[in-house]
N, C-alpha and C positions, 0 to 999 in steps of 0.2 A: 711494254705499257708502263706508263708513268701514274704513280699513285700520289695524291695530294693529301696531306695530313689535315685534319680539321683543326681548327683553332683551340677546340675544347679539348681534344685528345693531346694536343701539345701541351696545354695547361695542366692536364693531369698529370702526364709525364713529369713535368717541371716540378709540380708539388711533391710528387713521390720522390724525386732524386733529392729534393731539399731534405726531406725526412729521413732519406736513406743514408747519404754521406755527409750530413751534418754541415750543411752550407747555411750561412747566415748573411743577412742584408749589411752592406756597409753604407757609408756616407752618400756614395753617388747613386744608390739603388741597385747596384750590381750585386752579384752573389760572390762571397769570398769563401774559400775553402778552409776548413778547420779539421783538424784531426779528431778521432774519436777512439776510445780503447776497443781493441778488436773483440772484446766479449760483448760489448754494446752494440756494435755493427752487426755481429752474427745474430743477437738476439732480434734486432729490427728485422733483419732479413727472414728470420723464422717466423716472426710474426705475420708477414706477407704471405708466406707459405701456409701457415695454419689457416689464414683466412681464404686460401684458394686464389689469391691474386698472383697468379704464377708469373706474369711478365714482369711486375714490380719485384717480385721474389728474386727472379734471375738477375735483374740489374743489382738488387742489394748483395746478394752472395758473390757476384762479380767484384763489387767493391770491397768486400772483405780481403779478396786476394790481391787487388790492387794496392790497398793501403798497407796490408800486412802480409806480404808475398813469401815470407819464410816461416810463417807461424803455422802451428797445428791447425788452426782454424782455416788457413787458406786452403790447405788440402781438402778438408772437409767441405768448405764452401765450393769448390770447384765441381765436386761431384753433386752437390746440392743444386747447383747451378745448372748442371746438365738435366737433372730431373725436373727442375722448374720449366726449363724450355720444353722439354718433352711434354709436360702436362699443359704448357700453353700452345700445344701443337706447332711449335717452331722446332720442327724436326732437324732441319739442317744444322742449326745452332746447337741442338742437343747432341748430335752427332760429333760436331766439330769440338765441343766442350769435352765431351766424354772421352774422345781420343786423344786430346791434349792431357787429359788427367792420366790416362794409360801411358802415354809417352813419358811423363814425368814419374809416375808411380806404378810400373807395370806389376811389381810384386806385393802392393798393398793388398790388405785383407779384403778391400771392397772392389778390386779389379774386376771380379766376376759381375757384379752389379753394374759397373761401368760398361762392360762388354754387352751385358744384357740390354742396357738403355740404347747402344748403338743399334743392336739387331732389332729391338722393338720399334725404333725410330724409322728404319727402313720398312719394316713390316707394315707399320701404319700408313705407308705411303705406297703400297701395292696396288696397282691400278687394275682396270678391266682388261680381260684377256684380249681384247682387241687393240690394246695399246701397247707400248713399250714395257718389257718386264725386267728392266735393269735393277729396280728396287727389289724385285722379288729374288733376283740371283743374289743381290748383296745381302738381303735378309737371309738367304739360305746359308750363304757363307759366314755370316756373322753368328748365327745360330750354332752352327757347327764348331765355330771357334769357342763358343761359351761351353760346348759339350767336351770339346778336346782338352780345353785348358782347366776347365772346372767341373769335371764329371760327377761329382759328388754333391754339388750345390743344389739348392731348390731351383735355381735358375735354369739348370741342365735339365731338370724335369719338365718344365714348362716348354724350353727350346726344343725337345724332343716332339712334343706335340706340335708346335709351330712349324716344324721342319715338315711334318707330314701335310700340313695344310699349304705349305709353300710349294712342295713338290707336286700337289694335286693342282695347284694354279698354274705351274709351268707345263704340265701335262695338258691342262686345258688350253694354253696357248698353241701348244702342238696340234691339238685336235681343231682349233679355229683355223689354223693356216690349212691343215689337211683337207678340211671340209671345203674351204676355198678352191684349192687346186681341184678337187673332186668336181666341183660344180661347174668348173671351166673345162673340164675334159683333160686336165693334165694329171692323168691317173698314176703314173710313175712318181711325180713329185708328191702326189698325196699319199701313195703307199709308203715313200720314205718318211713322211712325217708321222703316220700311224705307226710305222716300225719303230720310230723313236719312242714313242709313248710305251710300246710293248717291251723295248729293251731296257730303257732308262727310268721308266716311271711305272713299272709293272705292280706295284704295290697301292696305285692311286685307283680312284673310282672310275677312271676313263679306260682301263685296258680292254674291258670287255667291248665297249663300243669300237675302240682301235681295231680289234681282231675282226669284228663285223665288217668295218669300213675297208678293211684289207681285201675281205672276201667279195665285197661289192666291187671293189676296183678291179681286181683280177678278172672277175667275170665280165665286167664291161670291155675288158681287153681281149677276152676270150681265152685267157690262161686259166682253164679249168683246174689243172692239177694243183696250181698254188692256191686257188680259191678253195680247194677242198681241204689242203693243209691247214689253212688259216682256220676254216671252219671246224676241223677236228681239235685244234688247240683250244678253240673257243668252248666246244661241247665238253671237252675234258676238265677244263679249269672252271668253267662258269655254266654248269648245266641247267641251272634254274634262272640264268639270266634272261631278260626279254630279248638282248641282242642274239643270244644263242637261237631263241625261237625264229627270229628274224632271218638268220643265216641259214637255218635249215629249211625255212620255207622257199626262201630265195634258191637254194641249191635244187630243191624238189621241183620248182617251176622251171628251172633252166634245163633240168634233166627231162621233163615232159615236153 
């Protein structure tokens, strides 16, 4: 799909760039580049950030790095650019910028924050369970990297919470597929998906339902022994769950 930028939008961007990188009009009405001190460039970028003008801030911080690539301001600006892209919902640019920062400064004290930006950017792109879950997988991996490499950081604390949410989402995807197979009568394929939830995502909110669905599927196949085993595990671990009640009623009706 092709997108066309409005003239007003292009004009606004042009004005911002003039302010950011210090361009001035010359005789022919064109723009001519001129150097600015690195501190001044950074202050201008920070002003955009303070005002919440995240797209302009990202461009401005990138310009600090472009004009003064070997300065301490360039290192700082690269991380600020990643943050600005994230706040502007430009998640792909945020990921690329943060990863470039990590490639150049893997041992920097702010590396934990850069990795957290990567993880958060994937996390913000997590789609409904009916859609592809690649971003969920990448978010899970990235949050685990934050914990593995920066276990005592504040970012690791939040990463642990987000990991539980991503696992729950991935389990939900397995349940969605399993229910579909069950609805089409492909009970063994459904059981496989529900078992994935029990084996790989047992701490999530979907485990009790998965055990009940396994009971249902085995009963539909006439394999009563396996159905009873699944129901027993459900009753043992989730005795107060509504799913346990469903399974017990189902087995009772089947016995009758």
